[in-house]
N, C-alpha and C positions, 0 to 999 in steps of 0.2 A: 601358775598355768600351769596344772600338773595332764602330760598328754603321754599316751600311751603306742598312739596309731594316729596317721590323718589316712582318710578315704577318700577315693573320687567318683564319683556321679558314675562311671563304668561299673568301678565293684561292687555298688549297692545295689543298682537299675540290673545286677547279671543273675543277684538273689529275687528279680523279680520276674522272670521269665523262666518258665520249666525246661526248653530247649536251650537252655544258659549253665543252669546249675551243674554242677559237678562236685568233686572229691573238693576241690580245691576251694571254689566258693562255699562247699559246705562246711569247709576248716575255719573258712574267713567269718564266715555265722558265729559261730563258737567261738571265737576273739571278739568279737562284737559284744556278746554278754559280760566280760569281764571290765566294759567304761571306759571312762578316759580316751573315747573315741574323737576326732576333731575334723571337723571341714570347712570349708571356709563357705562364708555367707552366698555365693554363686550357688554354690551347690544344691539350695531350696530350689531354684531357679530351674539350674540343667535338670536334676532331677522328676518335678513339676510336668517340663517340654519332652523330657525322655516318654515319660508315662502317656502322656497326652497323645502324641505323635504316635506312640503304640495302640491308642484307641481308636484314633482316626484310621491307622490303618486296620483297624480290625484285628489285633494280636492280643487286646486284650478286651473285655469290656469294661462298661461305666465303671461296675462291682468290682470287677478285678484291681481295676484303676484306684478305686477310694482303699480296697484294702491292703493295697501295696502302698500306699499311704502312709496309711494309718501303722502297721506293720515296720515302715521306715520311723515314721515320728516315736513307734513305742522302744524301739532302741535307745532312745537318749542321747542322741550326737550332740555332742557340743560344738556352737558355728560360733566362728570366730568373726568378729564386729570387722567390717568392710573400715580400712583406716587410710584416707586417701595418700597419707604421705606413704605409706607401707604399697600401696597399690600402685600411683605413678612415677614411685623410687625405686622399691626393690625389686617389686613386679616387676615394671616395665625392661627394666636390664638382665633379669634372670631372662624375661622369653626372648629379649635379644639375644642374649650371649646362648643358648641353649637352641634357639628356633623354634621354642614352644609358643603357641597365643598364649595371649597374655590370660587366659581363663585357662588354660591347663597346667600356667607359671604360676598362679596363684595356688594351687594343689603344693605345688614342690615347695614353693616359696613358704607355706606355713609348716611343712614337714622340716624344713631344715631353721625353721625358726623356735620349735618346738625341740625338735634333734630325737623325731620321731621317724619310723617306717611309714614310707606309703604304699597301701594295696591300691593300684589301677591294671587295666587291663589296656588299658591304652600305649600300644607302643610306641609312639614318640615320648612321652610323656617315661615309661620305664627307662627307654637310652637317655634321654636328661637325667634320671636318678643317678644311672649308674656314670655318668658325665663327672656329676656334681658331687659324688659320694653318698647318697643319702640310698639307705637300706630299701629295698621293696620287700612287700612281701607277698606271697603267689595267692593271688585268688585266678 
């Protein structure tokens, strides 16, 4: 399994909203073009929910949601298949150790397992990365 980067839903979803795009998110988008970018399976549900909630709150139209999902799909992100042993042992232990939710720990665990940086805008996840020594990518 070759990996260059793990991204979380906060990093990817920021690319979908004009008011959240900045130089750092544009840089992330450029990095994504090089491939070998991984996400845990949970990512698919999280992104779907963020975009659906944005549509319900009228932050995005249905057409914009569909376009955003298509754009994300075109990124060719590699999805790490859920493994109960990893989730119920390594993931939950990491969540307990860092104070993260098990959802956020999934991203950290994957970055640790693959030995890659993690791109996130989540403050708690950034703090946990610093605590366990996982390199952060600005976004």
